N, CA, C, O and CB atoms as a CASP TS submission, in Angstrom:
PFRMAT TS
TARGET T0000
AUTHOR 0000-0000-0000
METHOD Language model
MODEL 1
PARENT N/A
ATOM      1  N   MET     1       0.848  -1.168   0.000  1.00  0.00           N
ATOM      2  CA  MET     1       0.000   0.000   0.000  1.00  0.00           C
ATOM      3  C   MET     1       0.901   1.240   0.000  1.00  0.00           C
ATOM      4  O   MET     1       1.954   1.267   0.636  1.00  0.00           O
ATOM      5  CB  MET     1      -0.969  -0.007   1.226  1.00  0.00           C
ATOM      6  N   GLU     2       0.461   2.244  -0.720  1.00  0.00           N
ATOM      7  CA  GLU     2       1.233   3.484  -0.810  1.00  0.00           C
ATOM      8  C   GLU     2       1.339   4.153   0.554  1.00  0.00           C
ATOM      9  O   GLU     2       0.446   4.030   1.392  1.00  0.00           O
ATOM     10  CB  GLU     2       0.593   4.445  -1.824  1.00  0.00           C
ATOM     11  N   ARG     3       2.434   4.857   0.762  1.00  0.00           N
ATOM     12  CA  ARG     3       2.678   5.504   2.049  1.00  0.00           C
ATOM     13  C   ARG     3       1.638   6.579   2.351  1.00  0.00           C
ATOM     14  O   ARG     3       1.174   6.684   3.486  1.00  0.00           O
ATOM     15  CB  ARG     3       4.071   6.113   2.072  1.00  0.00           C
ATOM     16  N   PHE     4       1.265   7.383   1.344  1.00  0.00           N
ATOM     17  CA  PHE     4       0.299   8.451   1.601  1.00  0.00           C
ATOM     18  C   PHE     4      -1.068   7.878   1.967  1.00  0.00           C
ATOM     19  O   PHE     4      -1.800   8.485   2.749  1.00  0.00           O
ATOM     20  CB  PHE     4       0.177   9.366   0.376  1.00  0.00           C
ATOM     21  N   VAL     5      -1.419   6.724   1.415  1.00  0.00           N
ATOM     22  CA  VAL     5      -2.687   6.086   1.762  1.00  0.00           C
ATOM     23  C   VAL     5      -2.657   5.621   3.213  1.00  0.00           C
ATOM     24  O   VAL     5      -3.664   5.722   3.914  1.00  0.00           O
ATOM     25  CB  VAL     5      -2.977   4.898   0.821  1.00  0.00           C
ATOM     26  N   GLN     6      -1.529   5.118   3.664  1.00  0.00           N
ATOM     27  CA  GLN     6      -1.397   4.699   5.057  1.00  0.00           C
ATOM     28  C   GLN     6      -1.575   5.885   5.997  1.00  0.00           C
ATOM     29  O   GLN     6      -2.234   5.769   7.030  1.00  0.00           O
ATOM     30  CB  GLN     6      -0.034   4.036   5.292  1.00  0.00           C
ATOM     31  N   TYR     7      -0.988   7.023   5.641  1.00  0.00           N
ATOM     32  CA  TYR     7      -1.143   8.224   6.469  1.00  0.00           C
ATOM     33  C   TYR     7      -2.598   8.686   6.510  1.00  0.00           C
ATOM     34  O   TYR     7      -3.119   9.024   7.573  1.00  0.00           O
ATOM     35  CB  TYR     7      -0.250   9.354   5.941  1.00  0.00           C
ATOM     36  N   ILE     8      -3.246   8.699   5.356  1.00  0.00           N
ATOM     37  CA  ILE     8      -4.629   9.158   5.301  1.00  0.00           C
ATOM     38  C   ILE     8      -5.543   8.199   6.061  1.00  0.00           C
ATOM     39  O   ILE     8      -6.403   8.641   6.823  1.00  0.00           O
ATOM     40  CB  ILE     8      -5.094   9.296   3.842  1.00  0.00           C
ATOM     41  N   LEU     9      -5.371   6.915   5.868  1.00  0.00           N
ATOM     42  CA  LEU     9      -6.215   5.930   6.541  1.00  0.00           C
ATOM     43  C   LEU     9      -5.995   5.947   8.057  1.00  0.00           C
ATOM     44  O   LEU     9      -6.954   5.983   8.827  1.00  0.00           O
ATOM     45  CB  LEU     9      -5.938   4.531   5.987  1.00  0.00           C
ATOM     46  N   GLY    10      -4.749   5.920   8.470  1.00  0.00           N
ATOM     47  CA  GLY    10      -4.444   5.964   9.904  1.00  0.00           C
ATOM     48  C   GLY    10      -4.889   7.251  10.554  1.00  0.00           C
ATOM     49  O   GLY    10      -5.417   7.243  11.666  1.00  0.00           O
ATOM     50  N   GLY    11      -4.678   8.364   9.859  1.00  0.00           N
ATOM     51  CA  GLY    11      -5.105   9.657  10.387  1.00  0.00           C
ATOM     52  C   GLY    11      -6.612   9.749  10.517  1.00  0.00           C
ATOM     53  O   GLY    11      -7.123  10.283  11.502  1.00  0.00           O
ATOM     54  N   GLY    12      -7.320   9.235   9.535  1.00  0.00           N
ATOM     55  CA  GLY    12      -8.775   9.268   9.586  1.00  0.00           C
ATOM     56  C   GLY    12      -9.334   8.414  10.711  1.00  0.00           C
ATOM     57  O   GLY    12     -10.272   8.821  11.397  1.00  0.00           O
ATOM     58  N   ILE    13      -8.761   7.229  10.902  1.00  0.00           N
ATOM     59  CA  ILE    13      -9.217   6.357  11.986  1.00  0.00           C
ATOM     60  C   ILE    13      -8.931   6.993  13.344  1.00  0.00           C
ATOM     61  O   ILE    13      -9.785   6.972  14.230  1.00  0.00           O
ATOM     62  CB  ILE    13      -8.538   4.977  11.891  1.00  0.00           C
ATOM     63  N   ALA    14      -7.738   7.556  13.513  1.00  0.00           N
ATOM     64  CA  ALA    14      -7.401   8.210  14.778  1.00  0.00           C
ATOM     65  C   ALA    14      -8.294   9.425  15.026  1.00  0.00           C
ATOM     66  O   ALA    14      -8.712   9.672  16.158  1.00  0.00           O
ATOM     67  CB  ALA    14      -5.925   8.631  14.784  1.00  0.00           C
ATOM     68  N   LEU    15      -8.580  10.175  13.980  1.00  0.00           N
ATOM     69  CA  LEU    15      -9.424  11.361  14.121  1.00  0.00           C
ATOM     70  C   LEU    15     -10.842  10.978  14.548  1.00  0.00           C
ATOM     71  O   LEU    15     -11.389  11.571  15.478  1.00  0.00           O
ATOM     72  CB  LEU    15      -9.464  12.148  12.803  1.00  0.00           C
ATOM     73  N   VAL    16     -11.428  10.009  13.888  1.00  0.00           N
ATOM     74  CA  VAL    16     -12.792   9.592  14.232  1.00  0.00           C
ATOM     75  C   VAL    16     -12.839   9.000  15.639  1.00  0.00           C
ATOM     76  O   VAL    16     -13.741   9.313  16.416  1.00  0.00           O
ATOM     77  CB  VAL    16     -13.318   8.565  13.207  1.00  0.00           C
ATOM     78  N   GLY    17     -11.869   8.148  15.966  1.00  0.00           N
ATOM     79  CA  GLY    17     -11.829   7.569  17.308  1.00  0.00           C
ATOM     80  C   GLY    17     -11.675   8.628  18.387  1.00  0.00           C
ATOM     81  O   GLY    17     -12.340   8.572  19.422  1.00  0.00           O
ATOM     82  N   GLY    18     -10.797   9.592  18.143  1.00  0.00           N
ATOM     83  CA  GLY    18     -10.603  10.670  19.107  1.00  0.00           C
ATOM     84  C   GLY    18     -11.836  11.533  19.279  1.00  0.00           C
ATOM     85  O   GLY    18     -12.156  11.951  20.392  1.00  0.00           O
ATOM     86  N   LEU    19     -12.531  11.801  18.185  1.00  0.00           N
ATOM     87  CA  LEU    19     -13.755  12.592  18.277  1.00  0.00           C
ATOM     88  C   LEU    19     -14.840  11.843  19.046  1.00  0.00           C
ATOM     89  O   LEU    19     -15.600  12.461  19.793  1.00  0.00           O
ATOM     90  CB  LEU    19     -14.258  12.954  16.880  1.00  0.00           C
ATOM     91  N   TRP    20     -14.925  10.530  18.877  1.00  0.00           N
ATOM     92  CA  TRP    20     -15.879   9.737  19.658  1.00  0.00           C
ATOM     93  C   TRP    20     -15.565   9.828  21.144  1.00  0.00           C
ATOM     94  O   TRP    20     -16.466   9.962  21.972  1.00  0.00           O
ATOM     95  CB  TRP    20     -15.862   8.268  19.204  1.00  0.00           C
ATOM     96  N   VAL    21     -14.282   9.755  21.474  1.00  0.00           N
ATOM     97  CA  VAL    21     -13.894   9.851  22.883  1.00  0.00           C
ATOM     98  C   VAL    21     -14.252  11.225  23.436  1.00  0.00           C
ATOM     99  O   VAL    21     -14.797  11.327  24.535  1.00  0.00           O
ATOM    100  CB  VAL    21     -12.382   9.582  23.054  1.00  0.00           C
ATOM    101  N   LEU    22     -13.953  12.274  22.689  1.00  0.00           N
ATOM    102  CA  LEU    22     -14.261  13.626  23.157  1.00  0.00           C
ATOM    103  C   LEU    22     -15.760  13.821  23.350  1.00  0.00           C
ATOM    104  O   LEU    22     -16.179  14.530  24.265  1.00  0.00           O
ATOM    105  CB  LEU    22     -13.725  14.663  22.172  1.00  0.00           C
ATOM    106  N   ALA    23     -16.566  13.203  22.501  1.00  0.00           N
ATOM    107  CA  ALA    23     -18.012  13.363  22.605  1.00  0.00           C
ATOM    108  C   ALA    23     -18.602  12.544  23.749  1.00  0.00           C
ATOM    109  O   ALA    23     -19.645  12.904  24.294  1.00  0.00           O
ATOM    110  CB  ALA    23     -18.670  12.969  21.301  1.00  0.00           C
ATOM    111  N   GLY    24     -17.942  11.445  24.117  1.00  0.00           N
ATOM    112  CA  GLY    24     -18.544  10.545  25.080  1.00  0.00           C
ATOM    113  C   GLY    24     -18.001  10.591  26.487  1.00  0.00           C
ATOM    114  O   GLY    24     -18.559   9.955  27.381  1.00  0.00           O
ATOM    115  N   VAL    25     -16.925  11.325  26.709  1.00  0.00           N
ATOM    116  CA  VAL    25     -16.266  11.335  28.021  1.00  0.00           C
ATOM    117  C   VAL    25     -16.297  12.750  28.575  1.00  0.00           C
ATOM    118  O   VAL    25     -16.258  13.722  27.821  1.00  0.00           O
ATOM    119  CB  VAL    25     -14.794  10.812  27.923  1.00  0.00           C
ATOM    120  N   GLY    26     -16.368  12.859  29.882  1.00  0.00           N
ATOM    121  CA  GLY    26     -16.384  14.167  30.530  1.00  0.00           C
ATOM    122  C   GLY    26     -15.109  14.948  30.283  1.00  0.00           C
ATOM    123  O   GLY    26     -14.011  14.392  30.251  1.00  0.00           O
ATOM    124  N   ARG    27     -15.278  16.244  30.111  1.00  0.00           N
ATOM    125  CA  ARG    27     -14.135  17.114  29.813  1.00  0.00           C
ATOM    126  C   ARG    27     -13.194  17.200  31.010  1.00  0.00           C
ATOM    127  O   ARG    27     -13.631  17.283  32.158  1.00  0.00           O
ATOM    128  CB  ARG    27     -14.617  18.522  29.416  1.00  0.00           C
ATOM    129  N   GLY    28     -11.899  17.179  30.722  1.00  0.00           N
ATOM    130  CA  GLY    28     -10.880  17.336  31.750  1.00  0.00           C
ATOM    131  C   GLY    28     -10.376  16.032  32.337  1.00  0.00           C
ATOM    132  O   GLY    28      -9.482  16.052  33.183  1.00  0.00           O
ATOM    133  N   THR    29     -10.914  14.908  31.921  1.00  0.00           N
ATOM    134  CA  THR    29     -10.443  13.626  32.431  1.00  0.00           C
ATOM    135  C   THR    29      -9.227  13.168  31.629  1.00  0.00           C
ATOM    136  O   THR    29      -9.000  13.656  30.522  1.00  0.00           O
ATOM    137  CB  THR    29     -11.569  12.563  32.370  1.00  0.00           C
ATOM    138  N   PRO    30      -8.445  12.241  32.172  1.00  0.00           N
ATOM    139  CA  PRO    30      -7.292  11.727  31.416  1.00  0.00           C
ATOM    140  C   PRO    30      -7.693  11.055  30.091  1.00  0.00           C
ATOM    141  O   PRO    30      -6.966  11.146  29.102  1.00  0.00           O
ATOM    142  CB  PRO    30      -6.523  10.732  32.274  1.00  0.00           C
ATOM    143  N   VAL    31      -8.835  10.393  30.083  1.00  0.00           N
ATOM    144  CA  VAL    31      -9.296   9.760  28.835  1.00  0.00           C
ATOM    145  C   VAL    31      -9.639  10.829  27.805  1.00  0.00           C
ATOM    146  O   VAL    31      -9.366  10.659  26.616  1.00  0.00           O
ATOM    147  CB  VAL    31     -10.530   8.851  29.098  1.00  0.00           C
ATOM    148  N   TRP    32     -10.235  11.921  28.254  1.00  0.00           N
ATOM    149  CA  TRP    32     -10.555  13.027  27.353  1.00  0.00           C
ATOM    150  C   TRP    32      -9.276  13.608  26.753  1.00  0.00           C
ATOM    151  O   TRP    32      -9.233  13.925  25.564  1.00  0.00           O
ATOM    152  CB  TRP    32     -11.347  14.125  28.099  1.00  0.00           C
ATOM    153  N   ALA    33      -8.241  13.747  27.573  1.00  0.00           N
ATOM    154  CA  ALA    33      -6.961  14.266  27.080  1.00  0.00           C
ATOM    155  C   ALA    33      -6.364  13.322  26.046  1.00  0.00           C
ATOM    156  O   ALA    33      -5.783  13.769  25.057  1.00  0.00           O
ATOM    157  CB  ALA    33      -5.973  14.471  28.243  1.00  0.00           C
ATOM    158  N   GLY    34      -6.504  12.017  26.270  1.00  0.00           N
ATOM    159  CA  GLY    34      -6.038  11.051  25.279  1.00  0.00           C
ATOM    160  C   GLY    34      -6.800  11.165  23.975  1.00  0.00           C
ATOM    161  O   GLY    34      -6.215  11.031  22.900  1.00  0.00           O
ATOM    162  N   GLY    35      -8.111  11.414  24.056  1.00  0.00           N
ATOM    163  CA  GLY    35      -8.905  11.627  22.851  1.00  0.00           C
ATOM    164  C   GLY    35      -8.472  12.877  22.109  1.00  0.00           C
ATOM    165  O   GLY    35      -8.455  12.903  20.878  1.00  0.00           O
ATOM    166  N   LEU    36      -8.124  13.905  22.852  1.00  0.00           N
ATOM    167  CA  LEU    36      -7.648  15.141  22.225  1.00  0.00           C
ATOM    168  C   LEU    36      -6.332  14.907  21.492  1.00  0.00           C
ATOM    169  O   LEU    36      -6.134  15.418  20.390  1.00  0.00           O
ATOM    170  CB  LEU    36      -7.475  16.247  23.276  1.00  0.00           C
ATOM    171  N   VAL    37      -5.444  14.146  22.096  1.00  0.00           N
ATOM    172  CA  VAL    37      -4.176  13.807  21.443  1.00  0.00           C
ATOM    173  C   VAL    37      -4.442  13.004  20.172  1.00  0.00           C
ATOM    174  O   VAL    37      -3.799  13.233  19.148  1.00  0.00           O
ATOM    175  CB  VAL    37      -3.259  13.008  22.405  1.00  0.00           C
ATOM    176  N   ALA    38      -5.384  12.068  20.232  1.00  0.00           N
ATOM    177  CA  ALA    38      -5.722  11.264  19.054  1.00  0.00           C
ATOM    178  C   ALA    38      -6.272  12.146  17.930  1.00  0.00           C
ATOM    179  O   ALA    38      -5.956  11.936  16.759  1.00  0.00           O
ATOM    180  CB  ALA    38      -6.748  10.174  19.424  1.00  0.00           C
ATOM    181  N   VAL    39      -7.094  13.129  18.291  1.00  0.00           N
ATOM    182  CA  VAL    39      -7.622  14.056  17.283  1.00  0.00           C
ATOM    183  C   VAL    39      -6.491  14.848  16.638  1.00  0.00           C
ATOM    184  O   VAL    39      -6.454  14.997  15.417  1.00  0.00           O
ATOM    185  CB  VAL    39      -8.651  15.017  17.914  1.00  0.00           C
ATOM    186  N   LEU    40      -5.587  15.347  17.440  1.00  0.00           N
ATOM    187  CA  LEU    40      -4.480  16.141  16.893  1.00  0.00           C
ATOM    188  C   LEU    40      -3.573  15.298  16.001  1.00  0.00           C
ATOM    189  O   LEU    40      -3.184  15.735  14.918  1.00  0.00           O
ATOM    190  CB  LEU    40      -3.660  16.763  18.028  1.00  0.00           C
ATOM    191  N   LEU    41      -3.237  14.094  16.452  1.00  0.00           N
ATOM    192  CA  LEU    41      -2.380  13.225  15.642  1.00  0.00           C
ATOM    193  C   LEU    41      -3.100  12.758  14.374  1.00  0.00           C
ATOM    194  O   LEU    41      -2.483  12.642  13.315  1.00  0.00           O
ATOM    195  CB  LEU    41      -1.925  12.011  16.465  1.00  0.00           C
ATOM    196  N   GLY    42      -4.390  12.493  14.483  1.00  0.00           N
ATOM    197  CA  GLY    42      -5.160  12.111  13.304  1.00  0.00           C
ATOM    198  C   GLY    42      -5.210  13.226  12.277  1.00  0.00           C
ATOM    199  O   GLY    42      -5.074  12.983  11.078  1.00  0.00           O
ATOM    200  N   SER    43      -5.404  14.438  12.745  1.00  0.00           N
ATOM    201  CA  SER    43      -5.409  15.582  11.826  1.00  0.00           C
ATOM    202  C   SER    43      -4.051  15.764  11.171  1.00  0.00           C
ATOM    203  O   SER    43      -3.960  16.068   9.982  1.00  0.00           O
ATOM    204  CB  SER    43      -5.806  16.863  12.565  1.00  0.00           C
ATOM    205  N   LEU    44      -3.003  15.576  11.948  1.00  0.00           N
ATOM    206  CA  LEU    44      -1.650  15.676  11.400  1.00  0.00           C
ATOM    207  C   LEU    44      -1.407  14.587  10.361  1.00  0.00           C
ATOM    208  O   LEU    44      -0.827  14.856   9.309  1.00  0.00           O
ATOM    209  CB  LEU    44      -0.605  15.579  12.523  1.00  0.00           C
ATOM    210  N   GLY    45      -1.841  13.369  10.642  1.00  0.00           N
ATOM    211  CA  GLY    45      -1.683  12.279   9.684  1.00  0.00           C
ATOM    212  C   GLY    45      -2.410  12.551   8.380  1.00  0.00           C
ATOM    213  O   GLY    45      -1.873  12.298   7.302  1.00  0.00           O
ATOM    214  N   LEU    46      -3.624  13.062   8.475  1.00  0.00           N
ATOM    215  CA  LEU    46      -4.355  13.422   7.259  1.00  0.00           C
ATOM    216  C   LEU    46      -3.631  14.513   6.471  1.00  0.00           C
ATOM    217  O   LEU    46      -3.522  14.437   5.247  1.00  0.00           O
ATOM    218  CB  LEU    46      -5.770  13.885   7.611  1.00  0.00           C
ATOM    219  N   ALA    47      -3.144  15.517   7.175  1.00  0.00           N
ATOM    220  CA  ALA    47      -2.444  16.617   6.513  1.00  0.00           C
ATOM    221  C   ALA    47      -1.180  16.140   5.816  1.00  0.00           C
ATOM    222  O   ALA    47      -0.885  16.560   4.697  1.00  0.00           O
ATOM    223  CB  ALA    47      -2.100  17.703   7.518  1.00  0.00           C
ATOM    224  N   VAL    48      -0.432  15.263   6.479  1.00  0.00           N
ATOM    225  CA  VAL    48       0.799  14.751   5.873  1.00  0.00           C
ATOM    226  C   VAL    48       0.467  13.896   4.664  1.00  0.00           C
ATOM    227  O   VAL    48       1.106  14.023   3.619  1.00  0.00           O
ATOM    228  CB  VAL    48       1.620  13.939   6.894  1.00  0.00           C
ATOM    229  N   GLY    49      -0.531  13.019   4.794  1.00  0.00           N
ATOM    230  CA  GLY    49      -0.892  12.155   3.675  1.00  0.00           C
ATOM    231  C   GLY    49      -1.363  12.932   2.454  1.00  0.00           C
ATOM    232  O   GLY    49      -1.006  12.603   1.322  1.00  0.00           O
ATOM    233  N   ILE    50      -2.160  13.955   2.687  1.00  0.00           N
ATOM    234  CA  ILE    50      -2.639  14.766   1.564  1.00  0.00           C
ATOM    235  C   ILE    50      -1.524  15.656   1.036  1.00  0.00           C
ATOM    236  O   ILE    50      -1.390  15.843  -0.173  1.00  0.00           O
ATOM    237  CB  ILE    50      -3.847  15.623   1.987  1.00  0.00           C
ATOM    238  N   GLY    51      -0.724  16.203   1.945  1.00  0.00           N
ATOM    239  CA  GLY    51       0.348  17.125   1.540  1.00  0.00           C
ATOM    240  C   GLY    51       1.432  16.476   0.698  1.00  0.00           C
ATOM    241  O   GLY    51       2.051  17.139  -0.134  1.00  0.00           O
ATOM    242  N   THR    52       1.668  15.195   0.903  1.00  0.00           N
ATOM    243  CA  THR    52       2.723  14.529   0.117  1.00  0.00           C
ATOM    244  C   THR    52       2.311  14.344  -1.340  1.00  0.00           C
ATOM    245  O   THR    52       3.170  14.168  -2.203  1.00  0.00           O
ATOM    246  CB  THR    52       3.063  13.166   0.731  1.00  0.00           C
ATOM    247  N   GLU    53       1.018  14.382  -1.624  1.00  0.00           N
ATOM    248  CA  GLU    53       0.555  14.174  -2.992  1.00  0.00           C
ATOM    249  C   GLU    53       0.266  15.462  -3.740  1.00  0.00           C
ATOM    250  O   GLU    53      -0.030  15.427  -4.934  1.00  0.00           O
ATOM    251  CB  GLU    53      -0.670  13.331  -2.983  1.00  0.00           C
ATOM    252  N   LEU    54       0.348  16.604  -3.057  1.00  0.00           N
ATOM    253  CA  LEU    54       0.095  17.875  -3.730  1.00  0.00           C
ATOM    254  C   LEU    54       1.353  18.346  -4.439  1.00  0.00           C
ATOM    255  O   LEU    54       2.449  18.309  -3.879  1.00  0.00           O
ATOM    256  CB  LEU    54      -0.389  18.940  -2.727  1.00  0.00           C
ATOM    257  N   ALA    55       1.186  18.783  -5.661  1.00  0.00           N
ATOM    258  CA  ALA    55       2.300  19.342  -6.426  1.00  0.00           C
ATOM    259  C   ALA    55       2.147  20.860  -6.464  1.00  0.00           C
ATOM    260  O   ALA    55       1.067  21.385  -6.733  1.00  0.00           O
ATOM    261  CB  ALA    55       2.352  18.746  -7.877  1.00  0.00           C
ATOM    262  N   VAL    56       3.241  21.545  -6.191  1.00  0.00           N
ATOM    263  CA  VAL    56       3.211  23.002  -6.175  1.00  0.00           C
ATOM    264  C   VAL    56       3.484  23.537  -7.554  1.00  0.00           C
ATOM    265  O   VAL    56       3.502  24.751  -7.753  1.00  0.00           O
ATOM    266  CB  VAL    56       4.223  23.561  -5.179  1.00  0.00           C
TER
END
């Protein structure tokens, strides 16, 4: 599988999982903080995967 596809797929899964955690857990808990980290890393993964395929 292409590297950019791995970044996009992994980033999307992490983003959706993190958003589910943020929606379902009380704010300020350690689990909520973990969900926030997952959202940030998922967004970064999506950005890297898409950015590697863009030509300037």
